[in-house]
C-alpha positions, -999 to 999 in steps of 0.1 A, spaced: 214 -460 -381 234 -439 -355 271 -444 -351 286 -453 -317 302 -418 -316 268 -401 -322 252 -423 -295 279 -413 -270 274 -376 -279 237 -380 -272 244 -396 -238 267 -367 -230 240 -342 -240 215 -360 -218 238 -359 -189 242 -321 -194 204 -317 -196 200 -337 -164 225 -315 -146 206 -284 -158 173 -298 -146 189 -306 -112 201 -271 -109 167 -255 -118 151 -255 -83 183 -241 -68 184 -214 -95 148 -206 -87 155 -205 -50 186 -182 -52 176 -159 -81 174 -123 -68 195 -131 -37 230 -118 -29 259 -143 -24 293 -133 -10 322 -154 -23 356 -153 -7 382 -159 -34 417 -171 -25 441 -200 -22 449 -223 -51 420 -209 -71 439 -175 -71 473 -187 -84 464 -214 -109 456 -200 -143 430 -226 -152 412 -223 -119 413 -185 -121 394 -186 -154 370 -212 -141 363 -190 -111 355 -160 -134 332 -182 -154 314 -193 -123 308 -157 -112 294 -148 -146 272 -179 -145 258 -168 -111 252 -133 -125 232 -147 -155 213 -171 -132 198 -141 -115 221 -142 -84 240 -111 -73 275 -122 -66 299 -101 -45 335 -112 -46 359 -106 -17 396 -115 -22 428 -117 -4 462 -122 -20 487 -138 3 509 -156 -23 511 -124 -44 519 -103 -14 547 -127 -3 562 -126 -38 561 -88 -40 576 -83 -5 604 -108 -15 612 -87 -46 614 -56 -24 636 -74 1 610 -72 29 608 -103 51 573 -118 56 566 -126 92 536 -144 105 524 -147 141 495 -170 150 487 -174 113 484 -136 107 509 -114 88 528 -89 108 522 -57 88 547 -29 92 540 5 75 565 -5 47 547 -39 43 513 -21 43 522 -1 13 530 -33 -6 498 -50 7 477 -21 -5 494 -20 -39 491 -58 -45 456 -63 -33 440 -33 -50 463 -26 -79 472 -62 -90 450 -90 -77 418 -70 -78 425 -56 -113 434 -91 -127 402 -106 -114 381 -77 -127 398 -83 -161 390 -120 -161 353 -114 -153 351 -86 -178 364 -108 -206 329 -122 -206 312 -88 -206 311 -54 -188 302 -67 -154 329 -63 -127 338 -32 -108 368 -33 -85 370 -14 -52 386 -17 -18 374 -14 18 385 22 16 361 32 -12 331 51 1 342 39 36 329 5 27 347 -12 56 359 2 90 385 -16 111 403 -14 144 437 -28 152 439 -64 165 467 -85 180 470 -122 186 476 -141 218 504 -166 217 513 -187 248 493 -163 269 510 -132 256 495 -104 234 515 -100 202 515 -68 183 508 -74 146 513 -39 134 488 -25 109 465 -55 111 428 -49 118 394 -66 122 363 -53 106 340 -35 130 317 -17 106 303 -20 70 287 7 49 271 -14 22 256 15 2 282 15 -26 278 -23 -30 240 -21 -31 243 7 -58 265 -15 -79 243 -45 -76 212 -24 -85 231 -13 -116 237 -50 -126 274 -50 -117 296 -75 -99 316 -59 -71 352 -72 -66 365 -61 -32 401 -60 -19 404 -63 19 422 -32 31 402 -9 54 405 25 70 412 25 107 387 40 131 391 49 168 369 40 197 345 68 187 342 55 151 362 84 137 389 77 110 425 79 122 439 84 87 456 50 88 448 20 65 448 -16 79 453 -50 64 422 -71 73 416 -108 70 396 -116 38 376 -144 55 363 -122 83 357 -92 59 336 -115 36 316 -126 66 309 -91 78 299 -81 43 276 -111 39 258 -101 71 255 -64 61 242 -74 27 217 -99 41 232 -125 18 216 -159 12 250 -176 11 287 -171 21 310 -193 1 347 -195 12 371 -211 -13 400 -230 5 427 -254 -3 412 -285 13 380 -305 6 362 -291 36 362 -295 74 373 -329 88 360 -343 120 393 -361 126 421 -345 105 440 -359 86 415 -388 81 400 -379 47 370 -402 54 359 -379 82 349 -350 59 318 -333 74 292 -323 48 270 -302 71 270 -291 107 251 -266 128 264 -235 144 263 -252 178 283 -282 166 309 -259 149 312 -237 180 321 -268 200 347 -279 175 365 -246 170 391 -249 198 403 -282 183 407 -271 147 439 -267 128 450 -231 129 446 -226 91 409 -235 92 400 -215 123 396 -181 105 375 -197 77 352 -216 101 349 -185 124 339 -165 94 312 -191 85 300 -192 121 298 -154 124 279 -151 91 252 -177 100 249 -162 135 244 -128 118 215 -140 97 231 -155 65 211 -186 56 240 -209 48 278 -206 48 302 -231 32 339 -238 28 346 -253 -6 377 -268 -23 390 -241 -46 415 -266 -61 387 -281 -82 373 -262 -111 336 -251 -107 334 -265 -72 314 -234 -62 286 -242 -86 285 -278 -74 280 -266 -39 253 -241 -48 233 -258 -75 234 -295 -69 216 -317 -44 247 -334 -31 268 -302 -27 305 -303 -20 326 -291 9 312 -283 43 282 -262 50 273 -245 82 236 -241 90 215 -226 118 205 -248 147 169 -249 136 179 -262 101 187 -297 113 
């Protein structure tokens, strides 16, 4: 006769089996495809969530998906600049990047955040390879400003991605590796020639550009909210799915922090990515729930013809 504990363990095992069965058609659908995951926010600074994220990436790899990780590092950059006595200034939600600050940005993104993430993934096996937008001219960027109250504001060494050379990423994926990319990029002039300067580029938009260039099946953007709300801050107005047209109409009314993320999703789907989603990075394994369950989690953006 089985004990109550043994019966409870069997029920737990059955629940796990049911979850695996639910995931099966999604694993079959996405096996062999490339997914670009933008890593940032709470998932980046909480130790438990950092480890859960690394586990998710390794799970995707073993499920036959080709994950490509793109990361920012705002909190770490702020902390390093503070230690150096350099003030962090933001205009229109973007960091004003002086040459002095750019040196710190480059060091933190490529030398600290990227290395730590590579190490976490590689604690599960020899998978991850770290590189930046500078390596093999992976990204090219031009300087960008921001308009505040009708005036153009100079952000210094801040750029937007205008070109992607995906060859190095494709080589790594073909070799069974997991690319981990930090978002600094060489500047190019109007003729596409390098100027010798390096720019700080937004990780959301860089991830979107990479997803398009790699013909990814999914772009997943980790954020610090549950998803996109129709009527923020009404939590009951969370939108589970919307089309590119619906999102385009909503963009002008969104909170400033969500605009770059939703613009990135919109640009990705407009560029041919099948689906893009913003997912709550404050919950462990939320990315897997979004990708491999029927209900999903967060907010997904789909092409017009998908609804």
